[in-house]
N, C-alpha and C positions, 0 to 999 in steps of 0.2 A: 503493499499498499504506500503511495506516496505521501512524503510527509509534507506537513503544512507548510514550510519555508522553502520547498522546492513548489509548492501548488502555488504560491503567491507569486515568488520569482518567476513559473514560467510565462504568469499573465504580463510580467512588466518587459518580458523577453520578447513575447508574441509584437508586444506594441511596437517597443524599438525596433522591431524588425519588419515594421508597416513603415518606417520613417516617424515615428511618435515618439518624443519622449513625454512621458505620465507626468511628470514633473514641473514642463513647461506648460503646461494648458491649465488654466483657470477653471477652478471646481467649485460646488455650489457648500456651505455648510450641511452636509449629511448626518442623519439623527433619529432615533431609534424611535418608531414612532408612539412603543408604548412609554417607555422613560422620560421620552424628549431628551435624551441624554446626548450631547454631539461626540461623533466618533472621532480619534485624532489620530495624529500619529500616522503609520503605515496603514491602518485602519480609512482615515480620509482620503488614502488617497487610490485605495482599492477600490471604495466604494465612488468616488469623485470622480474617477478617469473612467464609468460607466457610460454607456447611451441614455440612460437613462433621466429622466428630466423632474423626476419627484425626489425630492430631500428626506422622504421618507423610507426607513429600511424596518424589515420585521423578521424574525425565525416562522416557518412554519405553521409552533404551534400557536405564537402570539398571531397571525392571523385565522387562524380558525377560533383563538377566543374571541376574536373583535365580527365575528358571524360571517367570515369570507373565507376565500382557498387560494392556492396558489393556481395558477391555469395551469395546465398538462403539460410536459415537456417545457416546464421553464425551467434554466439551468441559476442554483443558486451560486454567491459571492461568501468568500471567508471572510469572517474579522479572527482576530487574535486576540486573547486578555490573558492577564497573570492570576491567577493561584498562589498564595501565599503559604507555606507552613511553617512553625514554627522550628529554628535548628538546634538541634541537640547533642548534647556529648555522648560517648560510649555508656555512662551510669543515667543518663537519662535527665539531665540537667539541662536546663536553658542556658542558650551560649545567647553572649551580650556582646554588641561593637562596644569598638572604642569612645563613642559618649557615652557608652551606657544603656543604651536601648536594644530591646529583644532585638535579635538576629533571623531572618527568615530567608526559606529554601524556596527560590522561585518557579514556578511551574507553569510553564507554557501551555494554554489552550485554544481552542478555536471552534464557532461555531459556523453555522451556515445559514446567512440571509438572501430573502430576498424584498426587490424594489417594490413599493404600492403600486406601479404602473405593469407589476409581474401579476397583479392578484386581481381577484373579482367579488365583490362584495364587501368592502371593507373601504370605509370613509376616512378620506383625507379630512386632518387636523385643522383647525384654522390654524393660517400663517400671516401673521401679523409682522410685515418688514419695516420700521419706520425708514423714512426718505431720509437717504446721504446728503448732507447741506455740505460738506466739508468735499472740495477738488481733492479726488484721487494724488495727486502728489504735492497736496499739504498734510495730507495723511500720513503717506510715506514718511516727508518730513518730518511728522509730529513722532511719527515711530522711531526716527536717528536720535531725537534730543532726549526724548524720553529715557530710551536706553542708558545713558550716558556711560559707556562701557569704558573708554578708552579714550584718549586724544585720535581726532581723525586731522592729520595732516595732510595738504595737498602738493605735492610733490612731484617730478620722475614721470613717466610715462606706464605704467603697470602697476595695478593695484595689488598693494600686500597687505600682509597681517604680520606685525612681531611678535612673538612669543616673550620673545628676550627683552625688548623695550616696551610691550605691551602697550602696542601703537598702532594705527591702521595711516597706510598712506594710500591717496587716492589720488589720480591722475588729475586735471584742472576739468571740469564740467564741460568746458566750449568743446572739448575735444570726441566726449561722446556722443553719440546719434538723436540720444534724446535723454531729456530728465531722467523718464523711464530705465532706460539703460542702466542713467547715471546711479538712481537708486536700487536698483537691482544688483547692480554689482559690489555695491557698498555693504548691500545685505548678507553678500555673499563672505565679506571677507567680517564684518559684524560677529556673523555665526562663526569663525572661527576665532574669534576674541572670545564668545563664550566660553571656551575650552580650557582658559586661564586657570592658571593653579590656583588661584584666585577666586574662580567662578565656579563653574562644573569641573575642572581641574581633569580634561579627556585627556586620554593615554595620545592622542593623534595630534597633540598641541604642546602638551606638555615634555613630551621626550624627543627630541630631535630624530627625525626621520629621513628616509632616502628620496628623492625625486623618483617617482613611479613605484615605488612601493605596494605593498597591499595595504599596508598601514594607511601609507598618503594619499591611494585610492579610497580607502573608505573616509580621509576626514574631509578629502575631495567633496564628496558623493553627499556627505551631513552639512555641509556648506551648501552644496549647490540644492539639499532639499530644503533648509532651513531659509534660502533664500527665496524660493517657491515659496514656502510659507506667509513670509513675512511679506511676500509681492501682492500674493494673494489678498492677503489680511488691510492690505492700503487699499488693491483695486487696479492695480498698476499692471497685473501680468499678462492681463493681452493686448497692453502695450508696448510689450519689451520684444525687442529682434532678436531672434537666436542664429547663429548661423554654426547650423547642423552638420556638420561633414559625416560623408562615408565614415571615414576615419572615426569620429566620438562617437557614434551609434556603434559601431564595431567594438569599440574599447568596452562601452556599458557592457555590450551584451556578453563578451570575455568574462569582464569583473563579478557579473553576477552567475556566469556558467561556474565561474569557478570557484563560488563560493556563495551558494543558496540562502546563508542565512545573512546575507551583505544588506540586503535592501532591507528587510525588516529592522536588525540593527540599525543602520543610519538611520531611518528614517523616525526611531523612538530617538534616540540622539537628538536630532533634529528639532523633535518635538520639545527638547529640555532647552534647546537653546531658544526657540521660538518662546517660551514659556518665560526665559530668562531676560531677555530684550521687552517682552511686550507687560514685565513686572506679574506674571502669574506665580512665578514660583522662585522666587530668589533666596535659593538656598541649594545645596549642592545637594540630590539627592541619595540617600544613606545606600541602598541597593539599585545602583544604576542597572542591573541584569542583560545590558546590551550585550555583554561579553557570549552571550549563547553562545556556551564556550563561544570765517570771514569770506563773501563769495569771490570765488578766482575769475580772474580775468580771461575769459574768453581768449583761444589761440585763434590764430592768424587759419584761413580754410586750408593752407600749404600743407600744414600740418597732418599726420595720418591718423585715420578714423579708429576710434578703438571699436572691436570686434569681440563679440562673446566666445571666449575662447578659453577653458580652465588651464590650458594646454601653455596659454604663453601670458595669459592677464593676472592668474590667480598666483600667489607664492607665499608658502610658510617662510618665513625669514628667518632663522634661530640665531 
């Protein structure tokens, strides 16, 4: 039987082979139709990248309890969640963390969900969305300001985050193709910055890593997903222009095939980074579990235009 990591990874690989990068497409906030809990991390990507128009999802049983049913032939979509068991020593005593809190062993579990569009007889709940009055770019800038992560310096022609200096270096805004591109690139570097030892203490940031290595690729995916989460939150993701070369797509297909746990783990850590930036969780997670095992002057038009390429634009500089 195929494990849950492989099942989810194959969905992403299938989209990449079709020339679509799932985390570069805007998605709606998806939620459970009964609990109204919003899905996060890998689950929001898995469900949000489907073709269905409704934001509501449910289990087979929930559809039945709501007086409806799943149409014959409809295929489910997997979501994952965690169950925790108290960690005990060989004598049966509770094991505590360095902070004096009980330690837990995480177990990954999954469930199969169906979209409201796949059902009959299930009534859609009322969904009231307040009109957005702030322009998308203003929302993006507000995310940058409220994060207060580390200094952002305008210099050079390549975006980079330096863990040693805890500093983000950004090229002048004028050489980006749009304000959306500028902020998306900045969100990428901000996600790297959340991994600093004083924040989420992420291995791919705190320990020097070789360019092109497995750990480097994972940290880059975390940053790509974190930038997508933040751009989607601000409402600018659909305006960001990506240059998805065949080599770029093939590189991620290879990385995902080599490590079926990569996308699930990276999405979870990207969600932690998003939470840190947006102020939803300003503390390092006790159990991260992801290891499952001033306005710059525009430059003249003669300067080269920056293009989206994680291989040339984004660097972790130790």
